[in-house]
C-alpha positions in Angstrom: -4.6 24.1 1.3 -1.6 21.8 0.9 -2.7 18.2 0.6 -0.6 17.0 3.6 -2.3 19.5 5.9 -5.7 17.8 5.3 -6.9 14.4 6.6 -5.2 11.5 4.9 -6.7 8.0 4.3 -4.3 5.1 5.0 -4.8 1.7 3.6 -2.9 -1.5 4.4 -3.1 -5.3 3.9 -1.6 -8.2 5.7 -1.5 -11.3 3.6 -0.5 -14.9 3.2 2.7 -14.1 1.2 4.3 -11.8 -1.3 3.0 -13.0 -4.6 0.2 -10.7 -5.9 -1.0 -13.4 -8.3 -1.5 -16.2 -5.8 -1.5 -14.9 -2.2 -4.5 -13.8 -0.2 -5.7 -11.0 2.1 -5.7 -11.9 5.8 -6.4 -8.4 7.3 -7.1 -5.0 5.9 -7.5 -1.5 7.3 -8.8 1.8 5.9 -8.2 4.6 8.4 -8.8 8.4 8.3 -5.8 10.2 10.0 -6.3 13.8 10.9 -3.5 16.4 10.6 -2.7 16.0 14.3 -2.3 12.2 13.9 -5.6 11.3 15.5 -7.6 8.5 13.8 -11.1 9.9 13.3 -12.6 6.9 11.4 -11.6 3.4 10.6 -12.7 0.1 9.0 -10.8 -3.1 9.7 -11.3 -6.6 8.4 -10.2 -10.1 9.4 -10.7 -12.6 6.6 -10.7 -16.3 6.3 -8.7 -16.5 3.1 -9.8 -20.1 2.4 -6.2 -21.4 2.4 -3.6 -22.3 5.0 -1.6 -19.3 6.2 2.1 -20.2 5.8 4.1 -20.3 9.1 6.4 -17.6 7.8 3.6 -15.2 7.1 2.0 -15.9 10.6 5.4 -15.3 12.1 5.3 -11.8 10.6 1.8 -10.6 11.3 0.9 -13.0 14.1 -2.3 -14.4 12.6 -2.8 -18.1 12.3 -5.0 -20.3 10.2 -6.9 -21.6 13.2 -7.6 -18.0 14.2 -9.0 -16.9 10.9 -11.1 -20.0 10.6 -12.6 -19.3 14.0 -13.0 -15.5 13.8 -12.6 -14.4 10.2 -15.3 -13.5 7.7 -15.6 -15.2 4.3 -13.1 -13.7 1.9 -15.4 -12.9 -1.0 -17.8 -10.7 1.1 -14.8 -8.9 2.8 -13.1 -8.3 -0.5 -16.2 -6.6 -1.8 -16.4 -4.4 1.2 -12.6 -3.5 1.1 -12.7 -2.7 -2.6 -15.8 -0.5 -2.2 -14.3 1.3 0.8 -11.1 2.0 -1.1 -13.0 3.1 -4.2 -15.1 5.4 -2.1 -11.9 7.2 -0.9 -10.6 7.6 -4.4 -14.0 8.9 -5.6 -13.9 11.6 -3.0 -10.6 12.8 -4.4 -8.8 12.3 -1.0 -5.3 10.9 -1.3 -5.1 7.2 -0.5 -1.8 6.5 1.3 -0.4 3.0 0.7 3.0 1.8 1.6 4.3 -0.1 -1.4 1.1 0.4 -3.3 2.2 -1.7 -6.2 1.9 -4.7 -3.9 -1.2 -4.0 -1.9 -3.4 -2.6 -4.7 -2.3 -5.3 -7.2 -3.1 -8.0 -4.7 -6.5 -6.5 -4.0 -7.1 -6.4 -7.8 -6.3 -10.1 -8.1 -8.5 -10.9 -5.1 -11.4 -9.1 -6.9 -10.8 -11.2 -10.0 -10.6 -14.4 -8.0 -14.1 -13.8 -6.6 -15.7 -12.2 -9.7 -15.9 -8.8 -8.0 -15.5 -5.4 -9.7 -11.9 -4.1 -9.4 -11.0 -0.6 -8.3 -10.5 0.4 -12.0 -13.9 -1.0 -13.0 -15.6 0.8 -10.1 -13.9 4.1 -10.8 -13.9 3.9 -14.6 -10.3 5.0 -14.5 -7.0 3.8 -13.1 -6.9 4.2 -9.2 -5.8 7.7 -8.2 -4.7 9.7 -6.4 -2.4 7.4 -4.5 0.5 8.5 -2.3 3.2 5.8 -1.7 5.9 6.7 0.9 8.2 4.0 -0.5 8.2 5.5 -4.0 8.4 9.1 -2.8 11.3 8.4 -0.3 13.3 6.7 -3.0 12.7 9.7 -5.3 13.6 12.5 -2.9 16.5 10.7 -1.1 17.7 8.1 -3.7 21.2 7.7 -2.4 20.4 7.0 1.3 21.7 3.6 2.3 19.7 1.0 4.2 16.3 -0.5 4.0 13.2 1.4 3.0 10.8 -0.8 4.9 8.0 1.0 6.8 9.7 0.6 10.2 12.9 2.2 8.7 11.0 5.1 7.2 9.2 5.7 10.5 12.6 5.8 12.3 14.0 8.2 9.7 11.1 10.6 9.7 10.4 10.3 13.4 7.0 8.7 13.2 5.8 6.2 15.9 5.0 2.6 14.8 3.6 0.8 17.8 2.6 -2.5 16.2 4.4 -3.2 12.9 2.6 -5.6 10.6 -0.7 -4.8 12.1 -2.8 -3.4 9.2 -4.3 -0.6 11.2 -1.0 0.5 12.7 0.8 0.3 9.4 -1.9 2.4 7.7 -1.7 5.1 10.4 2.1 5.1 10.3 2.3 5.4 6.5 0.0 8.4 6.6 2.3 9.9 9.3 5.4 9.3 7.2 4.1 11.0 4.0 3.0 14.0 6.1 6.5 14.3 7.5 8.0 13.8 4.0 5.9 16.6 2.6 7.0 18.9 5.4 10.7 18.0 5.0 10.7 18.0 1.2 8.8 21.2 0.4 8.5 20.4 -3.4 6.5 17.3 -2.5 4.2 19.2 -0.2 3.7 22.1 -2.6 2.5 19.8 -5.4 -1.1 19.1 -6.1 -2.0 15.6 -5.2 -2.8 14.9 -8.9 0.7 16.1 -9.9 2.2 14.0 -7.1 0.4 10.9 -8.3 1.8 11.5 -11.8 5.3 12.0 -10.4 5.1 8.7 -8.7 4.1 6.9 -11.8 7.3 8.2 -13.5 9.5 7.7 -10.4 8.4 4.2 -9.9 9.2 3.3 -13.5 12.6 4.9 -13.2 13.3 3.1 -9.9 12.4 -0.2 -11.4 14.5 0.4 -14.5 17.5 1.3 -12.2 17.1 -1.9 -10.1 16.6 -4.1 -13.2 19.8 -2.7 -14.7 21.7 -3.3 -11.4 20.5 -6.9 -11.2 21.4 -7.6 -14.8 24.8 -6.1 -14.3 25.6 -7.9 -11.0 23.7 -11.1 -10.5 20.9 -12.0 -13.0 21.3 -11.1 -16.7 17.7 -11.8 -17.4 16.1 -10.1 -14.4 12.8 -8.2 -15.0 11.5 -5.7 -12.5 7.9 -4.6 -12.8 7.6 -0.9 -13.7 3.8 -0.3 -13.5 2.5 1.6 -10.5 0.2 1.7 -8.5 -1.4 -1.4 -10.0 0.4 -4.1 -12.0 -1.8 -5.0 -15.0 -3.2 -8.5 -15.0 -1.3 -11.1 -16.9 2.1 -9.6 -16.3 
């Protein structure tokens, strides 16, 4: 059976910022989305990241420092649970759907290191796979379409509801819906095995990064460097 006609597991983080090396997880969700779009299982977390949540981040996801200090669980315990939940999905062979996986999975990796917790790679014994990233796939199959590729834009383009943008659960569900629609619209993607699709994304992400780096060096920043690794940026880079 085609991978997109089976249940998909969506994963999403909301965080304190956009730097995978220094920012922290605030909320996380792992959701099982059935072929009809129904959520049949879910795990969600609200963390106290141990640092002040910047106002600009709170303005996006609506979660304040006061709220996580009052209601959040300690970060280290939650990161252990999140990492093991994600590793469990990947051990099962089910595709893990992550919008902009390079960010979410790299930040989770750094949080594991911060608390002395085994990373996904250490738990699995191999690089995390199979991962399905709607951002990478959309850029690959429709590279010349203008406009943003943010999740809300992909949902609008592929006709997928997004009821509460920047809520980890809602974003994880929407990302699963988007890749399902992509696979239906772009038959080559849907006909691939999930292992082959993962490998395609590794190559596509590197090509997309090289293209953006060349553009930036040509137009605005001669020394620009755009990360090419996917779905996890190696530590120390």
